[in-house]
C-alpha positions as CSV (number, residue, x, y, z in Angstrom):
1,M,14.1,25.7,43.6
2,V,15.7,24.6,46.8
3,D,13.9,21.9,48.8
4,L,13.9,23.4,51.9
5,A,12.4,20.5,54.1
6,R,15.1,17.7,52.6
7,E,18.0,20.8,53.5
8,L,17.0,21.7,56.5
9,G,15.0,18.9,58.3
10,N,12.9,19.2,61.2
11,I,15.1,22.0,62.5
12,D,13.9,23.9,65.5
13,I,13.2,27.3,64.0
14,Y,14.9,29.0,66.9
15,L,18.2,27.3,66.6
16,L,17.9,28.3,62.6
17,D,17.8,31.7,63.7
18,Q,21.2,31.2,65.7
19,I,22.4,29.7,62.3
20,L,21.3,32.6,60.3
21,R,22.7,35.3,62.8
22,G,26.4,33.9,62.1
23,R,26.4,32.6,65.6
24,I,26.9,28.9,64.8
25,P,29.9,29.3,62.5
26,E,30.6,26.9,59.5
27,G,32.8,24.3,60.7
28,A,31.9,24.5,64.6
29,R,31.9,21.5,66.8
30,V,28.3,20.7,67.8
31,L,27.0,18.6,70.4
32,D,23.2,17.8,70.9
33,A,22.5,16.8,74.3
34,G,19.6,15.0,74.1
35,C,19.6,14.6,70.3
36,G,16.7,12.3,69.5
37,H,16.3,11.1,66.3
38,G,18.2,14.1,65.0
39,R,15.4,16.4,64.1
40,N,18.0,19.6,64.5
41,L,21.2,17.9,63.1
42,V,20.0,17.3,59.4
43,Y,21.1,20.8,58.4
44,L,24.5,20.5,60.5
45,L,25.5,17.2,59.2
46,R,24.8,18.1,55.4
47,A,26.7,21.6,56.0
48,G,29.6,19.7,57.5
49,Y,29.5,20.8,61.2
50,E,31.4,18.5,63.5
51,V,28.5,16.9,65.0
52,S,28.2,14.7,68.1
53,G,25.1,13.9,70.6
54,V,23.9,11.8,73.5
55,D,20.3,10.5,73.9
56,A,18.9,7.6,76.7
57,S,17.2,6.0,74.1
58,P,19.2,3.4,72.3
59,E,16.9,3.5,69.2
60,A,17.1,7.1,68.9
61,V,20.6,7.0,68.5
62,A,20.8,4.3,66.5
63,S,18.6,6.3,64.2
64,V,21.1,9.4,64.4
65,R,24.0,7.1,63.4
66,R,22.2,5.9,60.3
67,L,21.5,9.6,59.4
68,A,24.9,10.5,60.0
69,S,26.5,7.9,58.1
70,E,24.0,9.1,54.9
71,L,24.6,13.1,55.1
72,A,28.1,12.8,56.6
73,P,30.2,9.6,56.8
74,D,33.1,10.8,57.6
75,I,31.7,11.3,61.3
76,P,32.5,8.2,63.5
77,S,29.4,6.4,65.1
78,S,31.2,6.6,68.4
79,S,30.1,10.7,68.2
80,F,26.7,9.2,69.1
81,R,26.0,7.8,72.6
82,V,23.5,6.3,74.2
83,E,24.1,8.0,77.4
84,S,22.3,10.4,80.0
85,V,22.7,14.1,79.6
86,E,23.6,14.4,83.0
87,S,26.7,11.8,82.6
88,M,28.3,12.2,79.2
89,S,31.2,10.6,78.5
90,F,32.6,13.3,76.4
91,D,35.8,15.3,77.3
92,D,35.6,18.7,78.9
93,A,35.2,21.6,76.5
94,V,34.8,19.3,73.4
95,A,31.9,21.3,71.9
96,D,31.9,24.9,70.4
97,V,27.8,24.6,70.5
98,V,25.7,22.7,72.9
99,I,22.2,22.3,71.6
100,S,19.6,21.1,74.3
101,S,16.1,21.5,72.7
102,A,12.9,20.1,74.3
103,V,15.1,18.4,77.4
104,L,15.5,20.2,80.5
105,H,12.2,19.9,80.9
106,F,12.1,16.6,81.9
107,A,14.2,16.8,84.8
108,R,12.6,14.8,87.8
109,Y,13.9,17.5,90.3
110,D,15.7,20.8,90.8
111,A,19.0,18.9,91.5
112,H,18.5,16.8,88.4
113,F,18.1,20.0,86.2
114,D,21.1,21.5,87.7
115,A,23.5,18.2,87.0
116,M,22.5,18.3,83.5
117,L,22.8,21.9,83.2
118,A,26.4,21.6,85.1
119,E,27.4,18.6,82.6
120,M,26.0,20.6,79.2
121,W,28.5,23.6,80.7
122,R,31.2,20.9,81.2
123,V,31.5,19.9,77.4
124,L,31.3,23.3,76.1
125,A,34.3,25.3,75.3
126,P,35.1,28.5,76.8
127,G,33.4,31.1,74.5
128,G,31.2,28.7,73.1
129,L,27.4,28.9,72.8
130,F,24.7,27.4,74.9
131,F,21.1,26.9,73.2
132,A,18.2,25.5,75.1
133,R,14.3,25.5,74.3
134,L,12.8,24.2,77.4
135,A,9.0,24.5,79.0
136,S,8.7,27.6,81.5
137,S,6.0,29.0,83.5
138,I,6.5,32.4,82.1
139,G,3.3,34.0,81.1
140,M,1.5,31.6,82.5
141,A,2.4,30.8,86.1
142,D,-1.1,30.9,87.3
143,R,-2.1,28.1,85.1
144,M,0.4,26.0,86.2
145,R,-0.4,23.3,89.1
146,P,2.6,22.6,91.4
147,L,3.2,18.9,92.1
148,G,6.4,19.4,94.2
149,K,10.2,19.2,93.3
150,G,10.0,21.9,90.6
151,R,7.7,19.6,88.6
152,F,4.1,20.7,87.4
153,A,0.9,20.1,85.7
154,L,-0.1,22.0,82.8
155,P,-3.3,22.7,81.1
156,D,-2.2,20.6,78.1
157,G,-2.3,17.4,80.4
158,S,1.5,17.0,80.5
159,E,3.8,17.0,83.5
160,R,7.1,18.7,83.2
161,Y,9.5,20.2,85.1
162,L,9.6,24.3,85.0
163,V,11.6,27.2,85.6
164,D,10.4,30.6,85.5
165,E,12.5,34.1,84.5
166,A,14.3,33.9,88.2
167,R,15.3,30.5,87.4
168,I,17.0,31.1,84.0
169,L,18.5,34.4,85.4
170,G,19.9,32.7,88.7
171,R,21.2,29.7,86.5
172,T,23.0,31.9,84.0
173,A,24.5,34.0,86.9
174,A,25.8,31.1,88.9
175,L,27.6,29.7,85.8
176,G,29.2,33.0,84.8
177,G,27.2,32.6,81.6
178,T,26.2,36.0,79.4
179,L,22.7,36.1,77.7
180,I,23.6,37.0,74.1
181,D,19.5,37.2,73.5
182,P,16.8,38.2,75.9
183,L,14.7,35.3,77.1
184,K,11.9,34.5,74.6
185,T,9.0,32.7,75.4
186,T,6.3,31.6,73.6
187,V,2.8,30.6,74.8
188,V,1.1,28.0,72.8
189,S,-2.5,28.1,72.6
190,D,-2.9,28.9,76.7
191,Q,-1.6,25.1,77.1
192,R,2.2,25.6,77.8
193,C,5.1,27.9,77.2
194,M,8.2,27.3,75.6
195,T,11.2,29.5,76.4
196,T,14.3,30.1,74.3
197,W,17.4,30.6,76.4
198,V,20.9,31.5,74.4
199,M,23.9,32.2,76.6
200,R,27.9,32.5,76.0
201,K,30.4,30.6,78.1
202,P,33.2,33.4,79.3
203,D,36.5,32.9,77.3
């Protein structure tokens, strides 16, 4: 019997959905912007994707480098860099897929959010796929207490930068992107909302 936990790691189920639907083709160049300790990279490394990533935490990047050395030793350690998402050192159009999982809601204000998004768009190749999971106010706007600069206090006690549907659609249009899935939002125990945002960059 296949050990799915070993093969898939702790991959975001919505990212796995994109893989299963053939939107992240075998051998694609995948950049995880805000990779953390690599929860979304186990399967991709095992399956032979050309993986890279950034994170502001040196400990997280060291952990991902160890993971890559075990699962995909041909990938150089320099593919994983201690950098902020809004100022990556990768070349333009270096990735066929950019992953942003639980990252954008740590923006400090509107311009910071826009800078992170613009940088991820820069490194994405024409025709590439952008996948994001981020906190939003969709479905629970009346439960979010505004703190200013796009940040809100959530019922779960956390503070996050939150987007609404209009903000996501506005940024999609401004970038020239095309939604390839409708926005999908999960309301978690009436405490927070997580939205999946998937768009294609024009060729």
